[in-house]
Residue frames relative to the residue before (quaternion, step in Angstrom):
aa qw qx qy qz dx dy dz
X 1.0000 0.0000 0.0000 0.0000 0.00 0.00 0.00
X 0.1603 -0.7504 0.6386 0.0584 3.47 -1.04 0.88
X 0.1962 -0.7602 0.6052 0.1317 3.56 -1.12 0.79
X 0.1483 -0.7808 0.6067 0.0154 3.49 -0.84 1.12
X 0.7395 -0.3842 0.2183 0.5077 3.57 0.32 1.24
X 0.8122 -0.2810 0.1238 0.4961 3.64 0.78 1.07
X 0.6591 0.4129 -0.3328 0.5332 3.59 1.24 -0.08
X 0.1873 -0.8272 0.5271 0.0533 3.54 -0.30 1.29
X 0.1317 -0.7707 0.6205 0.0609 3.62 -0.79 1.04
X 0.1555 -0.8076 0.5685 0.0177 3.47 -0.86 1.02
X 0.0510 -0.8209 0.5667 -0.0486 3.53 -0.70 1.11
X 0.1173 0.8117 -0.5681 0.0687 3.59 -0.60 0.84
X 0.1522 -0.7378 0.6523 0.0836 3.58 -0.88 1.03
X 0.0235 -0.7522 0.6574 -0.0383 3.53 -1.22 0.93
X 0.8158 0.0601 -0.1084 0.5649 3.51 -1.00 0.88
X 0.6986 -0.4393 0.3290 0.4590 3.68 -1.17 -0.33
X 0.8292 0.2496 -0.1128 0.4872 3.71 0.82 -0.67
X 0.6110 0.5308 -0.4137 0.4169 3.67 0.91 0.37
X 0.0583 0.7719 -0.6306 0.0556 3.59 -0.85 0.98
X 0.0835 -0.7798 0.6199 0.0256 3.56 -0.85 1.00
X 0.0162 -0.7793 0.6261 0.0183 3.57 -0.96 0.86
X 0.0272 0.8247 -0.5606 0.0700 3.58 -0.68 1.06
X 0.3053 -0.7341 0.5843 0.1629 3.56 -1.27 0.27
X 0.8901 -0.0426 0.0319 0.4526 3.57 -0.96 0.92
X 0.4905 0.7015 -0.4199 0.3016 3.64 1.00 0.71
X 0.7114 0.3902 -0.2375 0.5341 3.52 1.37 -0.37
X 0.3747 -0.7113 0.5704 0.1681 3.42 -1.20 1.15
X 0.1820 -0.7989 0.5693 0.0674 3.60 -0.38 1.20
X 0.5691 0.5523 -0.4193 0.4419 3.58 1.16 0.28
X 0.5517 0.6206 -0.3400 0.4414 3.53 1.45 -0.33
X 0.4834 -0.6042 0.5250 0.3546 3.67 -1.05 0.62
X 0.4431 -0.6528 0.5539 0.2660 3.50 -1.28 0.69
X 0.0417 -0.8274 0.5594 -0.0253 3.54 -0.66 1.18
X 0.6566 0.5552 -0.3538 0.3679 3.57 -1.23 0.15
X 0.6644 0.5005 -0.2697 0.4852 3.51 1.34 -0.05
X 0.3166 0.7869 -0.4893 0.2031 3.63 1.25 0.38
X 0.6139 0.5692 -0.3263 0.4390 3.59 1.20 -0.54
X 0.7124 0.4419 -0.2442 0.4874 3.60 1.21 -0.48
X 0.5230 -0.6925 0.3849 0.3142 3.64 -0.91 0.79
X 0.7399 0.3002 -0.2092 0.5645 3.55 1.28 -0.27
X 0.1570 -0.8005 0.5700 0.0979 3.58 -0.44 1.15
X 0.4238 -0.7043 0.4926 0.2859 3.60 -0.76 0.99
X 0.1283 -0.7814 0.6081 0.0565 3.63 -1.32 0.55
X 0.5273 -0.6026 0.4817 0.3560 3.51 -1.06 0.36
X 0.0213 0.8175 -0.5720 0.0631 3.58 -0.89 0.94
X 0.2170 -0.7438 0.6173 0.1365 3.43 -1.30 0.53
X 0.5185 0.6711 -0.3408 0.4058 3.45 1.40 0.37
X 0.4300 0.6698 -0.5245 0.3022 3.64 0.51 1.00
X 0.3823 -0.7859 0.4358 0.2155 3.56 -0.34 1.28
X 0.5424 0.6128 -0.4044 0.4082 3.58 1.24 -0.38
X 0.7112 0.4887 -0.2639 0.4309 3.56 1.06 -0.78
X 0.4690 0.7452 -0.3804 0.2829 3.57 1.23 -0.44
X 0.6907 0.4600 -0.3247 0.4539 3.59 0.81 -0.71
X 0.7037 0.4754 -0.2708 0.4532 3.60 1.13 -0.32
X 0.4555 0.6772 -0.4546 0.3567 3.60 1.31 -0.13
X 0.8248 0.1894 -0.1701 0.5049 3.58 -0.82 1.04
X 0.5131 0.6502 -0.3904 0.4020 3.56 1.30 -0.08
X 0.4104 -0.6717 0.5329 0.3105 3.67 -1.04 0.55
X 0.4011 -0.6895 0.5484 0.2509 3.53 -1.06 0.89
X 0.2546 -0.8054 0.5262 0.0984 3.48 -0.78 1.08
X 0.8122 -0.0796 0.1133 0.5667 3.52 0.99 -0.81
X 0.1665 -0.7512 0.6302 0.1046 3.51 -1.24 0.64
X 0.0283 0.8107 -0.5835 0.0393 3.59 -0.92 0.86
X 0.3221 -0.6956 0.5915 0.2501 3.53 -1.25 0.26
X 0.1727 -0.7952 0.5787 0.0550 3.59 -0.76 0.99
X 0.1846 -0.8009 0.5684 0.0383 3.50 -0.56 1.34
X 0.3556 -0.7482 0.5237 0.1986 3.53 -0.69 1.01
X 0.0823 0.7745 -0.6129 0.1334 3.55 -0.63 1.39
X 0.1121 -0.8282 0.5490 0.0083 3.60 0.19 1.26
X 0.6069 -0.5514 0.4406 0.3653 3.52 -1.26 0.42
X 0.7899 0.2327 -0.1163 0.5552 3.64 0.81 -0.96
X 0.7268 -0.3916 0.3254 0.4610 3.55 -1.27 -0.37
X 0.0591 0.7830 -0.6041 0.1360 3.50 -0.85 1.05
X 0.5127 -0.6542 0.4833 0.2748 3.53 -0.92 1.04
X 0.6924 0.4633 -0.2712 0.4821 3.66 1.02 -0.72
X 0.4186 0.7045 -0.5092 0.2629 3.70 1.07 -0.18
X 0.7951 0.3069 -0.2510 0.4591 3.52 -1.03 0.99
X 0.5365 0.6202 -0.4017 0.4077 3.54 1.30 -0.33
X 0.2553 -0.7752 0.5642 0.1247 3.63 -1.15 0.66
X 0.1686 -0.7632 0.6164 0.0959 3.51 -1.06 0.90
X 0.2984 -0.7246 0.5652 0.2578 3.60 -1.04 0.47
X 0.1738 -0.8072 0.5635 0.0265 3.54 -0.88 1.16
X 0.1475 -0.7475 0.6459 0.0474 3.52 -0.94 1.06
X 0.1270 -0.8045 0.5788 0.0400 3.58 -0.77 1.08
X 0.0940 -0.7731 0.6255 -0.0467 3.54 -0.96 1.28
X 0.6888 -0.4603 0.3538 0.4341 3.48 -1.28 0.18
X 0.7489 0.4253 -0.2108 0.4623 3.53 1.03 -0.85
X 0.7792 -0.2938 0.1459 0.5340 3.51 1.25 0.24
X 0.5194 -0.6461 0.4737 0.2973 3.58 -1.28 -0.31
X 0.2222 -0.7639 0.6037 0.0517 3.44 -1.24 0.81
X 0.0352 -0.8240 0.5652 0.0211 3.63 -0.61 0.83
X 0.1810 -0.7161 0.6574 0.1493 3.50 -1.16 0.61
X 0.0264 -0.8360 0.5439 -0.0672 3.62 -0.27 1.32
X 0.6093 -0.5372 0.4583 0.3607 3.39 -1.43 0.34
X 0.0934 -0.7960 0.5979 0.0122 3.59 -0.65 1.22
X 0.6148 -0.5630 0.3248 0.4468 3.59 0.98 1.00
X 0.8278 -0.2325 0.0285 0.5097 3.56 0.24 1.50
X 0.7369 0.2637 -0.2118 0.5853 3.52 1.16 0.56
X 0.5486 -0.5693 0.4867 0.3715 3.60 -1.35 0.25
X 0.0880 -0.7437 0.6601 0.0582 3.52 -1.19 0.72
X 0.2820 -0.7594 0.5689 0.1422 3.60 -0.80 1.08
X 0.0027 0.8000 -0.5997 0.0195 3.63 -0.77 0.92
X 0.1669 -0.7739 0.6062 0.0758 3.57 -1.03 0.68
X 0.7277 0.4109 -0.3214 0.4454 3.52 -1.08 0.82
X 0.7631 -0.3922 0.2632 0.4412 3.51 -1.25 -0.07
X 0.5172 -0.6429 0.4510 0.3403 3.62 -0.88 0.68
X 0.4900 -0.6392 0.4670 0.3651 3.65 -0.93 0.57
X 0.6498 -0.4823 0.3704 0.4559 3.61 -1.28 0.38
X 0.7397 0.4370 -0.3265 0.3940 3.52 -1.39 0.45
X 0.5850 0.4748 -0.4089 0.5149 3.55 1.12 0.74
X 0.2765 -0.7078 0.6393 0.1178 3.40 -1.37 0.88
X 0.2867 -0.7828 0.5278 0.1627 3.59 -0.71 1.04
X 0.1415 -0.7861 0.6011 0.0270 3.53 -0.99 1.00
X 0.1065 -0.8376 0.5278 0.0927 3.59 -0.37 0.99
X 0.4455 -0.7119 0.4566 0.2937 3.65 -0.38 1.01
X 0.8061 0.2735 -0.1878 0.4899 3.60 -1.03 0.72
X 0.6774 0.4448 -0.2952 0.5061 3.68 1.19 0.18
């Protein structure tokens, strides 16, 4: 989840081909439950150093990046959500059944789709 001055964007990758994008549907003040069986319980955090350069920056563009490699690739067809700021780009990509946060230019083999265009 990313908070843009009160507008919360929620991105979730699951499996290889499932992507969910939502707005303002998750209550981050509620305790995380349902993980009692696991030794590490997830918690809400604002402590990701990769996000620090973008705090307070104006969001310039959002795009979907479709992975289209030249050869065979298990990740072919997966979609990352890219947020562009003056200081660079932040992507939430499919990390094989979890979200992966990436910073910088997208690697080769991606096709950019701009919503509304």
